[in-house]
C-alpha positions, 0 to 999 in steps of 0.5 A: 394556874391559868384559870386562877389568872383568868379569874383575877383578870376578869375581876379587875376588868369588872372594876375598871369597866365601871369607869369610861375609857376617856375618864380612866385615861385622863385620870391616869395621865393627870397622875403622871403629870403630877408625878412629873411635876413632883420629880421636877422639883428634884431635877429628876426629869428634864423640864422645870416645874414652871415649864410643866405647869405653863405648857400644860395650861397652854395645851389644855386651853388650846385643845379644849377651845379647838375641840369645843368649836369643832364639835359645836360646828359639827353638832357633836357632843363635847367630850372635855376628857378627850381634849384633856387627854390630847393635851396631857399626851402632848405634854410628855411628847413635846418640850415644855418651855417658858419661851414665848415663841416655843409656846406658840409652837406648843399651841400649834401642835395642840391645834393640829392634834385637835383638828386632826380628829375631825379633818383626818377622819373617816365616817366619824372615826379619826384615822391617826393618833391626834397627839402624833399628828400634832407633834409631827406638824410641829416638827415639820414646821420647825424645819423652817422655824426652829424657834417653835421647837419640836418633839422631845419625848422627855417622858423617856427617862428612868425616873418616869419608867415605874409610874408609866408602867403602873399607869400604863398597865391599868390602861392596857388591862382595861383595853385588853391590849397587854399582849399587843403592847408587850409584843411592841416593846419586845420588838422595839427593845430588840431592834433598838438594842441591835441598832445601838450595838451595831453603832458602837461596833462600827466605832470600834467600842466594846458593848454590853448587850444587857446594859444597852437593852436596859437603857433602851427600855428605861430611857426611851419613850417606848413605854409611854408610846405603847401604853398611851398612844399605840393602844388607842382603840380607835386607831387599832384594827379589829383582829388580834393578829392585825394588832400584832402586825401593827405593833411590830411595824411601829416597833421596828420603825420607832426603834430604827428611825429612817432618815427622811431628809431633814427629819427622821421617821421617829416615834410619832411618825412611826405611829402614824405609819402604824395607824395607816396600816390599821386603817386599811384593816378597819376602813369598813367598820366605822358606820351608822346603824339605823334602828328598826325595832326593839323587843323584849327577850326576857323580863330583864333583857332587850333586843335592838334590831338595826339596819347596817349599810352596804359593805358592813362586815363582821365575823360571828362572835365579834362585837361592836362599840355603839355610841349614843350621843347625849347631854350630860353623860355620866362616868361611863361615857357615851359608848358601850360594847355589844356582842353581835347577836345576828350572824353575818348571813343575816345582814343587812339586819344586825341585832344586839341585846343587853340587860336592863336595870342600869340607870346610867345616862347611856341606858336612858338615852338608848331607851329614848331612841325611836325607830329610824334613828341612827347611831354611830358604830366606832368599829368592829372588834374581837377574836372571840371566834370559833376555831378554824379547825372544824373537827375540834370539839367545842364547849360554849359556856354562857352566863346570862345575856353572855349567850349573845356571841354564841347565838351569832356563831350557832346561826352562822353554822346553821345558815351555812350548813356547817356541822360541828361538835358543840355543847352549850352550857347556859347559866341563868338566874331562872328559866324566864331569863333564858334568852334566844330559846328558839334560835338555840333549839333550831341550832340542834346542839346539845344545851345544858341549862343551869337554872334554879327552876326547870324550864318548861317545854324543853327540846329533846336535846336540852338537859336541865341541871336540876337546880345544881350550881355550876361548879367543877364537879357539876360541869364534869358530870354533864360534860365528861369529855371536857378535857378534849374540848376548847371552852369558850366562856361569855358573860359579865366579868364577875360571873366569868371570874366565878365560872373560870375555875370550873373550866380549868379541865378543858383543853383550852379556855377563851373568855369574853368578859364584858361590862356595862350591861 
């Protein structure tokens, strides 16, 4: 059952991975805006149709103009999708209006949100969710000028719940944050329901816990806050347990707002607190890498060697998001995720590898980068790391260039002198496509190679599967003790989806599917 779910997960991820995160989120927010407009004609949401249209036009115009000016001043590539995403999120957080003064407040919030990306930033990475900053600034200013309006979170209405869930699930599937946001929702609903029950009991009124919990979930902004704001990758910490901590903090503070004088610690302020917690974990991960060299690994794969700045840290098996700014990017955008090939012990040298063949604008721009050129890394992420228990037997299954995180892990073990019971299954189209043969050989682990043709000069601890296709029967034949091993599988989502059923007999499975290689 779990293997089947993992297969479906990776196939959907492969489809979603063909579109840049910016474009995907913008399209989904536009769908939500269109849905809200349609519902407004029937009075199912608070704002009127013309209020929605005019407010969105003001937000979009201000966000686009401020972002364009800031990015031009800082010589940064202009991302119109980023501007429109901020505008659309603010549409659902603020109170749409036709009042001239209130529209001035809307413009103020949009300006503050866009500027926060550049002013409240660390090494090119913004610290706070821009929309939350904009809403907070407007709320604070409205204390002295109430006519400017404030945040309203009108998106928290039953009529919008289903559309937000459907669009939000797509975003969370693409960012692999479903479990993190599920924890946030659980915490927020439990805390919010408990608070409401206690308030009713204090008034001597009878309460129905299930009814209140349903109202808290469907009539609160938690669904939208979690799916489209808390899930933002740039304001989340790198490790899963850290993300769970941030989700819990935001869930508690959003559901049980603390009074801070004239305002309360509501949804957007709760998110800002969570952003600060996340920043404390990720403060060292937004850096610039300097290209030192490039080399061919196989006929279709290349390796890039960078020099990392002092203080850069990562764990073997993690990945970086590397940005290559260039003009006229295609739908995939200017960022890609790369598993780190080198081990932490090799710093400041840092290596990544990728498969050629794509004609994307990103790959073309990356090919033009000369040694000495620097590229920004927006962060280090991932929990695709070896188990903390050193006695646990491990099976590493790599498809093609998916071997990269395993090379980092095996080099780490070799350089630290740590011994583990590891078997590597390496799947490639042909022997010539086997990358990092020397490093795999130096690790001393047993390697089982699945290729159509037999590799030449194989080390004594390597086994060729004699042209067999990797399936459940073949895997059991070469790894008879798979039931006691923790299996890790890495590679393109389509291949991982094909391989996952063959791993269903393992003690547990951890996958690391990636796209864009």
